NUSEFI-148589 format. One line per field, with one value per residue: residue in three letters; x, y, z of N, C-alpha, C in turn. Coordinates in steps of 0.1 Angstrom, whole numbers, plus 2048, in hexadecimal, padded with zeros to 3 digits. Example, Ala and Ser with C-alpha at 12.3 -4.5 7.8 and 13.67 -1.06 7.14 Angstrom:
code <- (ALA,SER)
nx <- (884,880)
ny <- (7C7,7EA)
nz <- (84E,847)
cax <- (87B,889)
cay <- (7D3,7F5)
caz <- (84E,847)
cx <- (884,881)
cy <- (7DF,800)
cz <- (84E,84F)
END
This chain:
code <- (MET,ARG,PHE,ARG,TYR,ARG,VAL,SER,VAL,MET,ASN,GLU,ASN,SER,LEU,GLU,GLU,LYS,PHE,TYR,PHE,ARG,LEU,SER,ARG,PHE,SER,LEU,PHE,VAL,TYR,ILE,CYS,SER,PHE,THR,VAL,VAL,THR,PHE,ILE,ILE,LEU,SER,ILE,LEU,LEU,TYR,SER,THR,PRO,LEU,ARG,TYR,TYR,LEU,PRO,GLY,TYR,GLY,ASP,ALA,GLY,ASN,ARG,GLN,ILE,VAL,ILE,ALA,GLU,ALA,LEU,ARG,ALA,ASP,SER,LEU,GLN,GLN,GLN,MET,ASN,LEU,LYS,MET,ALA,TYR,LEU,GLN,VAL,ILE,LYS,ASP,VAL,MET,ARG,GLY,ASN,MET,ASN,LEU,GLU,GLU,ILE,GLU,PRO,LEU,ASP,SER,PHE,VAL,VAL,TRP,ASP,ARG,ILE,ALA,ASP,ASP,GLY,SER,LEU,GLU,PRO,SER,GLU,ARG,GLU,ARG,ARG,PHE,VAL,GLU,GLN,PHE,GLU,GLU,GLU,GLU,ARG,PHE,ASN,LEU,SER,ILE,ILE,SER,PRO,ARG,VAL,ASN,GLU,GLY,VAL,HIS,VAL,PHE,PHE,ARG,PRO,VAL,ARG,GLY,ILE,VAL,GLU,ARG,SER,PHE,ASN,PRO,LEU,GLU,SER,PHE,PHE,GLY,VAL,SER,LEU,ILE,THR,SER,ALA,ASN,GLU,ASN,VAL,LEU,SER,VAL,LEU,ASP,GLY,ALA,VAL,ILE,PHE,THR,ASP,PHE,SER,PHE,ASN,TYR,GLY,TRP,ILE,ILE,GLN,VAL,GLN,HIS,GLY,GLU,ASN,PHE,VAL,SER,VAL,TYR,LYS,ASN,ASN,THR,ARG,LEU,LEU,ARG,ARG,VAL,GLY,ASP,ILE,VAL,SER,ALA,GLY,GLU,SER,ILE,ALA,LEU,THR,GLY,GLY,GLU,GLN,HIS,PHE,TYR,PHE,GLU,LEU,TRP,HIS,ASN,GLY,ARG,PRO,VAL,ASN,PRO,GLU,ASP,VAL,ILE,SER,PHE)
nx <- (808,814,829,83A,835,842,835,839,839,83E,84F,845,853,86B,873,876,871,859,848,845,834,834,822,80E,7FD,7EE,7EE,7E1,7C7,7C0,7BF,7AB,794,794,78E,773,765,767,75B,742,739,73A,726,710,70E,709,6F0,6DF,6DF,6D6,6C1,6C0,6B9,69C,699,69D,692,675,679,66D,65E,653,641,636,61F,60D,60B,602,5EA,5DA,5DC,5CE,5B4,5AD,5AC,598,583,584,57B,563,555,55A,549,530,52F,530,518,505,50A,503,4E9,4DF,4E7,4D5,4BE,4C1,4C2,4A9,4A2,499,47E,478,463,468,480,486,483,498,496,490,476,467,46C,463,448,441,445,431,41B,41D,418,429,431,41D,416,415,3FA,405,41B,40D,400,414,420,409,409,421,421,40B,419,42E,423,420,43B,455,46F,478,47B,491,4AB,4B6,4CF,4E6,4E4,4F2,50E,527,536,550,55B,57B,588,59A,5B5,5D5,5F4,5F9,605,606,5F8,5DC,5DB,5D3,5DC,5F0,5DD,5D6,5BD,5B7,5BF,5DC,5E3,5F6,5EF,5E7,5E4,5C4,5B3,59A,583,573,552,54F,53A,516,506,4FF,509,516,526,53A,558,573,595,5B4,5C9,5C0,5B5,599,57E,56A,54C,538,51D,511,501,4F5,502,51F,538,54B,569,578,595,5AF,5A4,5A5,590,56D,550,538,519,50F,4F5,4F1,4EC,4FD,50C,51A,53F,53A,548,552,564,583,5A4,5C4,5E4,5F7,5F7,5F2,5DA,5BE,5AD,590,580,561,54F,532,53B,554,577,581,595,59F,5AD,5A4,58C,58D,59F,5BC)
ny <- (7F2,80D,80E,823,832,83D,854,85F,87A,87C,889,87F,87E,88A,879,887,890,8A0,8A4,895,880,872,857,841,824,827,844,849,83F,850,869,867,861,878,88B,883,886,8A2,8AC,8A1,8B2,8CB,8CA,8C3,8DC,8ED,8E4,8E7,900,910,917,900,8EB,8E7,8D8,8BE,89C,897,8AB,8C5,8E3,8F2,908,907,8F5,905,919,90C,8FF,919,924,90F,912,92B,927,917,927,93A,928,924,93E,940,92D,936,950,941,934,94A,957,944,943,95E,95A,945,953,96B,958,951,938,936,944,963,960,948,94E,954,96B,974,986,997,99D,98C,975,97B,97C,962,955,95E,958,93D,939,935,946,949,94C,930,920,91C,92F,946,946,946,95F,96F,96A,973,98F,995,98F,9A2,9BB,9CD,9D1,9E5,9E3,9DB,9F3,A02,A1C,A37,A42,A3B,A3F,A3F,A3A,A24,A05,9F9,9D9,9C7,9BF,9A8,997,9A3,9B4,9D7,9DE,9F3,A14,A29,A3E,A55,A69,A59,A49,A34,A26,A19,9FE,9E9,9CA,9B1,990,96E,94F,945,954,95F,977,992,9A2,9C5,9D4,9D0,9C7,9C2,9AF,9BD,9B8,9A3,994,989,991,996,9A2,9AA,992,980,994,9A6,9B9,9CC,9D9,9F3,A01,A27,A2E,A21,A0F,9F2,9E1,9C5,9B6,9A1,984,961,952,955,957,960,96C,982,996,98A,98D,999,999,9AD,9A5,98D,970,977,96F,962,964,965,955,95F,978,99A,9A5,9BC,9DB,9EF,A0C,A1D,A3C,A4A,A4D,A54,A4F,A40,A41,A23,A1D,A32,A2A,A0F,9F9,9ED)
nz <- (800,809,7F5,7DE,7C0,7A1,78B,76D,755,733,715,6F8,6DE,6E4,6FB,712,736,742,759,779,795,7B4,7C0,7D7,7DD,7F5,7F5,7E0,7E4,7FA,7EF,7DE,7EE,7FC,7E6,7E1,7F9,7FB,7E2,7E7,7FE,7F4,7DF,7F0,7FC,7E9,7E0,7F5,7FD,7E8,7CE,7C1,7CF,7CD,7B8,7C0,7C1,7D4,7E6,7FB,801,821,820,807,804,80F,7FE,7E7,7F0,7F3,7D7,7CD,7D9,7CF,7B5,7B4,7BB,7A5,791,79B,799,77A,772,77B,76A,751,74F,754,738,727,72C,723,708,701,703,6F1,6DA,6D8,6E3,6FC,711,71E,733,73F,750,770,787,7A4,7B8,7D6,7D9,7C9,7D6,7EF,7EA,7DD,7F8,808,7FA,7FB,816,82A,83D,84F,870,889,89E,8B7,8B7,8B7,8D0,8E2,8DD,8E3,8FF,908,901,914,92D,92D,92C,941,947,94C,949,932,921,915,91E,90B,90A,901,8E8,8C8,8CC,8C7,8CB,8BF,8B6,8B5,897,891,89F,8A1,899,892,874,861,862,860,844,831,820,811,802,812,822,838,850,854,85E,871,873,87D,86A,85F,872,885,876,882,881,886,890,893,875,855,838,81A,805,7F3,7E7,7CF,7CC,7BD,7C6,7E4,7EA,7FB,7FF,815,81D,835,83E,855,870,871,858,859,84B,847,83D,833,829,818,81F,823,824,822,836,837,822,807,814,82D,84E,869,889,8A2,8A8,89D,88A,869,855,84C,851,83C,837,829,821,832,846,83E,849,843,84E,846,848,840,824,828,830,851,86B,877,88E,8A1,8AB,8B0,8C5,8BF)
cax <- (7FF,81C,835,838,837,847,82F,83F,831,84A,84C,845,85B,87B,875,87A,86A,853,847,840,832,833,816,80D,7EE,7E6,7EA,7D6,7BB,7BD,7BC,79C,78A,791,787,767,75F,767,750,733,738,738,718,707,70E,702,6E3,6D7,6DF,6D5,6B3,6C1,6B1,68E,699,6A0,685,670,679,660,65D,645,637,631,615,601,609,5FB,5DB,5D6,5D9,5C2,5A7,5AC,5A9,587,577,583,575,554,551,559,53D,524,52E,52C,50A,4FF,50D,4FA,4D8,4DF,4E8,4C8,4B3,4C2,4BF,49A,49F,495,475,479,45C,46F,489,47E,48B,49B,496,48A,467,463,46E,458,43A,43F,444,425,410,41E,411,432,435,411,419,40D,3F4,40E,424,402,3FC,422,41F,3FF,40B,42E,41B,406,423,437,41A,424,44A,45C,47E,47B,47A,4A1,4AE,4BD,4D8,4F4,4E4,4FC,51B,52A,541,556,565,588,585,5A3,5C1,5E2,5FC,5F7,610,606,5EE,5D5,5E3,5CA,5E5,5F6,5D3,5D4,5B2,5B5,5CB,5E0,5E4,5FC,5E8,5EA,5DE,5B7,5B1,589,580,564,54B,551,52D,50B,503,4FD,516,511,52F,547,55F,582,59E,5C0,5CE,5BC,5AF,58A,57A,55A,547,52E,513,50E,4F6,4FB,50D,52B,53B,558,56C,583,59D,5B8,5A0,5A5,581,560,548,529,51A,508,4E8,4F0,4EA,509,50C,52B,544,539,552,54D,56F,590,5B2,5CD,5F1,600,5F5,5EF,5CB,5BE,5A0,58D,572,55C,544,52B,541,562,57F,581,5A2,59C,5B4,5A0,582,591,5AB,5C2)
cay <- (7FF,818,80E,82F,830,84A,856,86B,87D,87F,88C,872,880,88A,874,891,88F,8AC,8A4,888,880,865,850,832,81E,82B,852,84B,83D,85B,872,861,863,888,890,87F,88E,8B3,8AC,89F,8BF,8D8,8C7,8C6,8EB,8F4,8DE,8EB,90E,915,912,8F3,8E1,8E4,8CD,8B1,895,894,8B8,8CE,8EF,8F2,913,903,8F0,90D,920,903,900,927,926,905,919,937,921,911,933,941,91F,926,949,93F,926,93F,957,93A,931,956,95B,939,949,967,953,941,95F,970,950,94D,92C,938,94F,96B,95C,93E,951,957,974,96E,98F,995,9A0,982,96C,97E,97A,956,950,964,94F,931,938,92E,951,94A,946,924,922,91C,93D,951,944,94A,96E,975,967,97C,99B,996,990,9AE,9C7,9D9,9D1,9F3,9E2,9D8,9FF,A05,A29,A39,A4C,A3A,A3D,A43,A38,A16,9FE,9F0,9CD,9C6,9B5,99E,998,9A4,9C0,9E0,9DF,9FE,A19,A30,A48,A5A,A6E,A4F,A42,A28,A2A,A0F,9FB,9DD,9C1,9A4,987,962,949,941,95A,965,986,995,9B0,9CE,9D9,9C8,9CA,9B9,9AD,9C2,9B6,999,993,985,99B,990,9AD,9A8,986,980,9A2,9A7,9C7,9CB,9E7,9F5,A0D,A34,A2E,A1C,A03,9EA,9DA,9BB,9B2,996,979,955,94B,95D,950,968,971,990,996,984,995,995,9A0,9B3,99A,97F,96D,976,969,95B,96A,95E,954,964,989,9A1,9AA,9CA,9DC,9FD,A10,A29,A40,A56,A4E,A59,A45,A43,A39,A18,A1E,A3B,A24,A05,9F6,9E1)
caz <- (801,809,7EA,7D6,7B2,79A,781,766,747,72A,707,6EF,6D5,6EA,706,71D,740,745,768,781,7A0,7BA,7C6,7D9,7DC,7FE,7F5,7D6,7EC,803,7E7,7D7,7F7,7FF,7DC,7E2,804,7F6,7D8,7EF,806,7EA,7D8,7F8,800,7DD,7DD,802,7FF,7DC,7C9,7BC,7D6,7C9,7AB,7C3,7C2,7E0,7EF,7F9,80C,829,81A,7F9,806,814,7F1,7DE,7F3,7F3,7CD,7C9,7DC,7C6,7A6,7B3,7BD,798,78B,79B,78F,76D,76E,77B,75E,744,750,74F,72D,720,72D,71A,6FB,6FC,702,6E1,6CF,6D7,6EA,70B,713,72A,73E,744,758,77C,78E,7B1,7C0,7E3,7DA,7C4,7E0,7F9,7E6,7E0,805,80B,7F4,801,823,836,848,858,880,88D,8A9,8C2,8B7,8BE,8DF,8E7,8DC,8EE,90D,90C,903,923,939,92B,929,94A,949,949,949,923,91E,917,91C,8FB,90E,8FB,8D8,8BE,8D3,8C1,8D1,8B4,8B7,8AD,88A,890,8A9,89B,898,887,86A,858,868,856,83F,825,815,808,7FE,819,829,845,858,851,86A,86F,87A,87D,862,864,87E,883,872,886,87E,88F,893,88D,868,846,82D,80E,7F7,7F4,7D9,7CF,7C6,7BC,7D1,7F0,7ED,7FA,806,81A,821,83C,840,863,874,871,84F,85A,842,84B,833,836,81E,81B,827,81A,820,826,83D,835,814,807,81B,839,859,873,898,8A6,8AD,896,880,85B,84A,852,84C,835,83F,820,820,83C,848,83C,84B,844,855,840,84C,837,81A,82A,837,860,872,881,89C,8A8,8B2,8B5,8CE,8B9)
cx <- (809,826,831,83B,83A,841,833,837,83C,846,84F,84F,86A,87D,879,86F,865,84F,845,83C,831,826,815,7FF,7E6,7E5,7DF,7C7,7B7,7B9,7AC,792,788,78C,777,761,75E,75B,744,732,734,72B,70F,703,706,6F4,6D8,6D7,6DB,6C7,6B4,6B9,6A2,68F,69A,693,682,673,670,661,651,63B,62F,623,609,600,600,5ED,5D3,5D1,5CD,5B5,5A4,5A7,599,580,579,57A,566,54E,551,54C,532,524,52B,51D,501,4FF,504,4EC,4D5,4DF,4DA,4BB,4B4,4C0,4B0,499,49C,48B,479,470,460,47B,483,486,48E,49C,48F,47B,460,462,464,44A,437,43E,436,41B,411,417,41A,436,429,418,412,405,3FC,416,41A,401,409,423,417,405,419,429,414,40E,42B,431,41D,431,452,46A,482,47F,48A,4A3,4B7,4C9,4E5,4F1,4ED,50C,51E,537,544,560,572,586,58D,5B0,5CD,5E8,5FB,603,610,5F8,5E9,5DD,5DB,5D3,5EC,5EA,5D4,5CA,5AD,5BF,5D0,5E7,5EE,5F5,5ED,5E1,5D0,5B3,5A1,58C,575,55F,54B,546,521,50A,4FE,507,50E,51A,537,54B,56E,588,5AC,5CD,5CD,5B4,59E,587,56B,557,53A,527,510,504,4FF,508,51C,52B,549,55D,579,589,5AA,5B2,5A2,599,575,557,538,529,510,4FA,4E7,4F1,4F5,509,51B,530,543,542,54B,556,579,59B,5B9,5DA,5FB,600,5F1,5DF,5CA,5AF,59D,580,56C,553,53E,533,550,56A,57F,58D,59D,5A1,5AE,594,583,59F,5B1,5CD)
cy <- (80C,819,819,829,83E,84B,862,86F,882,883,881,873,880,882,87C,891,89D,8AE,897,889,873,865,841,82F,826,83C,855,848,84A,868,872,863,871,88E,88D,887,89C,8B3,8AB,8AC,8CA,8D5,8C8,8D3,8F1,8EF,8E4,8F9,917,911,905,8E7,8DD,8DA,8C0,8A9,894,8A0,8C0,8D8,8F0,8FC,90F,8FD,8FA,916,91A,901,90D,928,91C,90C,925,932,91D,91E,93A,937,920,933,947,936,92B,947,94F,935,93E,95A,950,93C,956,964,94D,948,965,966,94D,93F,929,944,956,966,950,942,959,95F,970,97A,990,996,994,975,96C,97A,969,94E,951,95B,940,92E,935,939,951,944,939,92B,924,929,947,950,948,95B,976,974,971,98B,99E,997,99D,9BA,9D4,9DA,9DD,9EF,9DF,9E5,A05,A16,A2A,A44,A4A,A39,A46,A41,A27,A10,9F6,9E4,9CE,9BA,9A9,9A0,998,9B1,9C8,9E3,9EF,A05,A22,A3A,A4C,A62,A65,A46,A35,A2B,A20,A0B,9ED,9D6,9B5,99A,978,95B,946,945,95F,974,988,9A3,9B9,9D5,9CF,9D0,9C1,9BA,9B2,9BF,9AD,998,98F,98F,993,998,9AC,99D,988,98E,9A2,9B4,9C5,9DB,9E9,A00,A1A,A35,A2B,A10,A00,9E2,9D1,9B3,9A6,98A,96C,94E,955,952,955,96B,97C,98E,990,990,991,99E,9A3,9A8,98D,97C,96D,972,964,960,960,95E,95B,974,98D,9A5,9B7,9D0,9EB,9FF,A1E,A2E,A4C,A56,A51,A50,A4A,A3C,A2E,A17,A28,A34,A17,A00,9E9,9DB)
cz <- (800,7FE,7E1,7C9,7AE,78D,778,759,740,71D,701,6E5,6D9,6F5,713,728,744,754,76E,78F,7A7,7BF,7CB,7DC,7E9,7FD,7EB,7DB,7F4,7FB,7DF,7E2,7FB,7F3,7DC,7EC,801,7EE,7DF,7F6,7FE,7E4,7E4,7FD,7F4,7DC,7E9,802,7F3,7D6,7C3,7C2,7D4,7BD,7B0,7C5,7D1,7EB,7EE,806,814,826,80F,7FA,806,808,7E7,7E3,7F1,7E1,7C6,7CE,7D5,7B8,7A6,7B4,7AD,792,78C,796,782,768,770,76E,753,745,74E,741,725,720,725,70C,6F8,6FC,6F6,6D9,6CE,6DE,6F6,70A,720,736,746,751,764,783,79D,7BA,7CB,7E3,7D4,7D1,7EC,7F4,7E5,7ED,80B,806,7F9,810,830,83D,853,866,882,89A,8B7,8C3,8BC,8CC,8E7,8E9,8E5,8FC,910,90A,90F,92C,939,92A,933,94F,946,947,938,91B,920,915,910,900,907,8EA,8D1,8C1,8CE,8C9,8C5,8B9,8AE,8A1,88C,899,8A0,89F,88F,881,864,85E,85C,852,832,81B,80C,801,806,824,833,84B,855,85D,866,878,876,872,868,86F,87A,880,878,882,88A,895,890,87F,85F,83D,81F,803,7FD,7E6,7DB,7C7,7C7,7C4,7DD,7F2,7EE,803,809,81F,829,841,84D,866,872,863,84E,852,846,840,837,82B,823,823,81C,819,829,82E,83D,827,815,80C,827,845,865,87E,89A,8AC,8A7,88B,871,851,854,84A,845,83C,835,820,82F,83B,847,83E,84B,84A,84D,848,845,82A,81C,834,847,864,87B,88E,8A5,8B1,8B3,8BC,8C8,8C4)
END
């Protein structure tokens, strides 16, 4: 193993020795092992410290799964909206081609639904309900405690829409009409006051958006949601969950009164 060999490199024409080096079987084995270890270390550093690691089979980042799920939900929502638009266009085409009469299209506005329910008689109270109402009215006829004083009329107690830290405050000079908060994923979004949902939509910049109309012309806007729990027309109470926050973007909240933006930090303790 330790017997040394002389390896010479000679000019073939002049037989002049250009250079030589001595090797043994043991030193050759050490050189090969060292080269293999150094090569393995260099390749490992390149693979795990550069984007090349994403090309390894079976390698996955923890955040990739959340991104894939979010994109899948977004694609599913877009697919549903596209199906509704296609169905709407198909109805219009049938009407224009004469394949469908206008009398066959039933309107779904509130007046038609109300008339349909009234004709059905489902709104008529039962005999048990009538007896309960009569008994309740008789018991509460002389009860003065049900007359609540109106001392606090016009005073609103706003609920905090979500738990989080204010990242950016209200600044109308920069066209920033709300507050941006850092929250955790799937945090409950609460309605700040009693009201009714008047708008829901999806935006590529702000995710799912929901707006609630409150008393005295207050309107609250909740953006960057990953899921909505209420629809347009739903009546919500103060502190009731209406949406869930997402983990990729920060939660954005606006408060408007009589068409003008209000600084949420003036009326809500974050």
